[in-house]
N, C-alpha and C positions, 0 to 999 in steps of 0.2 A: 383198125381203132384207127380211120377212115377222119374221126371230129371230136378228135383228142387235142382236151383245152396243149396249149404251150408249157415250158418251164421256161422258170422266172427267177434262174441263178446264176452268182455269176462264179467264177472259179478261178486261180490263181493257182497258173502250176508257172513254174521255177520264172516266177516275171513276164509271163505271158496268161493276158485275161485274156476266157474262152466263156463267150457268153453265150450260155443255153435260149434264152429268150427264141428267137428260131426255132428250135427243134422237139417236136412230135414228142411228147412222154413215152412213144412207143420204141423210138429214135433213140433217149436215152438211156431205155431198160434192154432194148438189146446189148448197145456198150458196156452196161454193167453187168448184162448172165451173158456176155458171147463165150464167155470157155467154160460155163457149170455144162452144157453137154460134146464143146467140141476135145476133147481133150485125151484120143482116138479110144476109147473103148465104149460100149453102146451100154449106156444109164435106162435099165426096160423097165428100172421099180422109179422113176425119170417123169419117163413117159405114159407110162400107166397113171400115175396121180394125177398127170397136167389132163390127159383124157377123161379123169375124172371125177373132175376138180378139187381138187387139195392141192388149192396156193397157197396154204400159209406161210412155208417157206419163204418163197419170191415174196410175198408183202410180207414181211417182217424185215428180213432185207432189203427191199425197196422203202420202208418210215427207218428202218438204222438209217442209212445211208447217206441225211437227210437233206438229198434233194428236192424230195416233193413234202410239195404243203398235205396238206391231213384230207382236204377234197381230193387230191388229184390219186392220192397214194389208196382214198375210195373209186375213184370212175376208171381206174387202173385194176384193182379186183375185180369191179361191175361187169366189167368190157371182158374178161379172161372170162369171165362167170359165159354169160355173154359168145364167146367166143376163147374157146380153150387153142384153139389156134394160133391164133396169135401170141403169148407166148412161147408156143412151143419153135411157131418161126419166127423169135421176135431169142433164142434162145441160141438159134443155129445161123444168128445175122452172122459170122462171122466166119461158121466150118468149111472149110474146104469139103468140097463139091464129094468128092468119094463120103464121111463122116456125115452128112448132108440124105448124101441117099437110103442109109445102113436104119439113121434114123426116122428116112420115107420107110423104109421094105417095114422096118414096127411096127411103128401110126400105122399104115395103113392095115398090118399083118392083123390089129387088134381088132382095126374093123370093119374086119370080116370073119373076124370070131366071136363078134358082134352082133352080125346076120346071123353068125349060122348059128348061135343059139336063140332067137326070134325064129328060124325058120318050120 
C-alpha cells in the first residue's frame, strides 16, 4: 500500500499527544495488528485466510478501533483484496526475524501448493 490516505486522528497517551496525521494507514494497521501473528506459534489458519482474501476479522477490528473513518476502512479493505500480502506484511511488521521467516515459509508453501494443483 503505497498511495493510501493518511490517518487524521490525534490520540492522547498519558499526557503526550501523538498526531497520526503523518502516518499512512498501513503504518497504523501494522501497529494495531502487529501481535496477531507474532506470539511464538504459526497460525496456519490466519495465513490461509489472508491468502484467500478473508479479511472480515481485520476489517471489523479496524472499524471498532475508532481510528479510521468509513472511507479509510473501505480503502484498507480494497487494498487488502488487491494485494493480500500487504496485510500479511503489516501483521509481521514488529515480528522477530525467526517468526517472520516461519510465516514466510508457510506463505511460500501455500503458493507452491496452489501452483502444483494447477500443474
